[in-house]
C-alpha positions in Angstrom: -82.7 -8.4 74.7 -81.7 -10.5 77.7 -84.3 -8.6 79.9 -87.1 -9.2 77.4 -86.2 -12.9 76.9 -86.0 -13.5 80.6 -89.5 -12.2 81.1 -90.8 -14.3 78.2 -89.4 -17.5 79.7 -90.6 -16.7 83.2 -87.3 -15.7 84.8 -88.0 -12.3 86.4 -84.9 -12.5 88.7 -82.7 -12.8 85.6 -84.6 -9.9 84.0 -84.0 -7.7 87.1 -80.3 -8.6 87.0 -80.2 -7.8 83.3 -81.7 -4.4 83.9 -79.2 -3.8 86.7 -76.3 -4.6 84.5 -77.5 -2.4 81.7 -78.1 0.4 84.2 -74.6 0.1 85.4 -73.2 0.3 81.9 -75.4 3.3 81.1 -74.2 5.1 84.3 -70.6 4.5 83.1 -71.5 5.9 79.7 -72.8 9.1 81.3 -76.5 8.8 80.4 -77.8 9.3 83.9 -81.5 9.8 82.9 -81.7 6.5 81.0 -79.6 4.8 83.7 -82.0 5.8 86.4 -84.9 4.6 84.4 -83.3 1.2 84.0 -82.3 0.9 87.6 -85.7 2.0 88.9 -87.3 -0.7 86.7 -84.8 -3.2 88.1 -85.7 -2.1 91.7 -89.4 -2.4 91.0 -89.1 -5.9 89.6 -86.7 -6.9 92.4 -89.3 -5.7 95.0 -92.1 -7.7 93.3 -90.1 -10.9 93.5 -88.4 -10.1 96.9 -84.9 -10.2 95.4 -83.3 -8.1 98.1 -79.8 -8.4 96.7 -80.7 -7.0 93.4 -82.9 -4.3 95.1 -79.9 -3.2 97.3 -77.6 -3.1 94.3 -80.2 -1.1 92.3 -80.4 1.4 95.1 -76.6 1.6 95.3 -76.2 2.2 91.6 -79.1 4.8 91.6 -77.1 6.6 94.3 -73.9 6.5 92.3 -75.8 7.8 89.2 -77.2 10.6 91.3 -73.8 11.4 92.8 -72.3 11.6 89.3 -75.0 14.0 88.2 -74.6 16.2 91.3 -77.9 15.2 93.0 -76.3 14.6 96.4 -79.6 14.4 98.3 -80.9 11.6 96.2 -77.4 10.0 96.2 -77.3 9.9 100.0 -80.9 8.6 100.2 -80.4 5.8 97.7 -77.1 4.6 99.1 -78.4 4.7 102.6 -81.3 2.5 101.4 -78.8 0.2 99.9 -76.8 0.1 103.1 -79.8 -0.8 105.2 -80.7 -3.6 102.9 -77.2 -5.0 102.8 -77.0 -4.8 106.6 -80.3 -6.7 106.8 -79.0 -9.4 104.4 -75.6 -9.6 106.3 -73.9 -8.8 103.0 -70.5 -7.4 104.1 -69.3 -6.7 100.6 -72.4 -4.5 99.9 -72.1 -2.9 103.3 -68.5 -1.9 102.6 -69.3 -0.5 99.2 -72.3 1.5 100.6 -70.2 3.0 103.4 -67.6 4.1 100.9 -70.4 5.5 98.7 -71.8 7.5 101.6 -68.2 8.7 102.3 -68.0 9.9 98.7 -71.3 11.8 99.0 -70.2 13.4 102.3 -67.0 14.6 100.6 -69.0 16.2 97.8 -71.2 18.0 100.3 -68.1 19.3 102.2 -68.6 17.1 105.3 -65.0 15.7 105.6 -65.4 14.4 109.2 -68.5 12.4 108.3 -66.7 11.1 105.2 -63.8 9.9 107.3 -66.1 8.0 109.7 -67.9 6.2 106.8 -64.7 5.4 105.0 -62.9 4.0 108.0 -65.8 1.6 108.6 -65.6 0.6 105.0 -61.9 0.0 105.2 -62.2 -2.2 108.3 -64.7 -4.4 106.5 -62.9 -4.6 103.2 -59.7 -5.5 105.1 -61.5 -8.3 106.7 -62.9 -9.5 103.4 -59.5 -9.0 101.6 -61.4 -6.9 99.0 -58.6 -5.1 97.2 -61.0 -3.0 95.1 -62.8 -1.5 98.1 -59.5 -1.1 100.0 -58.1 1.0 97.2 -61.4 3.0 97.0 -61.4 3.7 100.7 -57.8 4.7 100.9 -58.2 7.0 97.9 -61.2 8.7 99.4 -59.6 9.0 102.8 -56.6 10.7 101.1 -59.1 13.2 99.6 -60.9 13.6 102.9 -57.7 14.5 104.8 -56.1 16.7 102.2 -56.9 19.9 104.0 -56.6 18.8 107.6 -53.6 16.4 107.5 -51.8 17.2 104.3 -48.7 15.0 104.6 -50.9 12.0 105.7 -53.2 12.6 102.8 -50.2 12.6 100.4 -49.1 9.3 101.8 -52.6 7.7 101.5 -52.9 9.0 97.9 -49.5 7.6 97.0 -50.5 4.2 98.6 -53.8 4.2 96.7 -52.0 5.1 93.4 -49.6 2.2 93.6 -52.4 -0.2 94.5 -54.5 1.0 91.5 -51.5 0.3 89.3 -51.2 -3.2 90.7 -54.9 -3.8 90.0 -54.8 -2.2 86.6 -57.6 0.3 87.4 -57.7 4.1 87.0 -59.7 7.0 88.4 -62.5 8.5 86.4 -65.6 10.7 86.7 -66.3 11.9 90.2 -63.3 10.2 91.8 -60.9 11.8 89.4 -62.4 15.2 89.9 -62.1 14.9 93.7 -58.5 13.6 93.3 -57.5 16.5 91.3 -59.0 19.0 93.8 -57.2 17.2 96.6 -53.8 17.3 94.8 -54.3 21.0 94.1 -54.9 21.5 97.8 -51.8 19.6 98.8 -49.7 21.6 96.3 -50.9 24.8 98.0 -50.3 23.4 101.6 -47.0 21.6 101.2 -43.6 22.5 99.9 -43.0 20.6 96.6 -40.2 18.5 98.2 -42.3 17.6 101.2 -45.2 16.6 98.9 -43.0 14.5 96.7 -41.4 12.8 99.7 -44.7 12.0 101.4 -46.2 10.7 98.2 -43.2 8.4 97.6 -43.4 7.1 101.2 -47.0 6.2 100.6 -46.1 4.4 97.4 -43.6 2.3 99.4 -46.1 1.3 102.1 -47.3 -2.3 102.2 -51.1 -2.4 101.9 -51.4 -3.4 105.6 -49.3 -0.4 106.6 -51.3 2.0 104.5 -54.5 0.7 106.1 -53.1 1.2 109.6 -52.1 4.7 108.8 -55.6 5.4 107.3 -57.3 4.2 110.4 -55.0 6.1 112.8 -56.2 9.4 114.2 -52.8 11.2 113.8 
């Protein structure tokens, strides 16, 4: 209704933002086909009125919808388009989110090294911005990305991300939850139960700044 009313009163920017919001909600509800239709319409309208912020956000959310439905090629292309627009607009928040999104796509495609590179870039930016949501997201995904190569470090990062999520009152769902569960299964196979429990507890006791430093370290 807001979208239609916005067009009627000559506010296409508001109409585009309304479509974007509705598309996001629809992604969360799991209706990826309708979500993509809404987000594509938002992108078209944003392009017509040169609203680059809404255009970039539409690309990002189209990428996330594609990621959630398993279309990793489209996910990567859409989020890359979002990243390029956010970079052009000097939007650090959007850049951080897009880098984390590309890290998530790389993880789903089995490219852990590429994922780590994207996620560290995202973490550096989100630390500068003090963006707790993106810090938690990057720490969580870095824990997943290192689960097979650096098991104890991964357990610490996942423990740190867990306690930060509790502080923020957010929980894992969808793609992130599925990746988390796979990572935990990998850690249980790689580590002695006591070692895993200890590493996880150490991670939960880390201050956010300490967790970030460990995530950015090569060892």
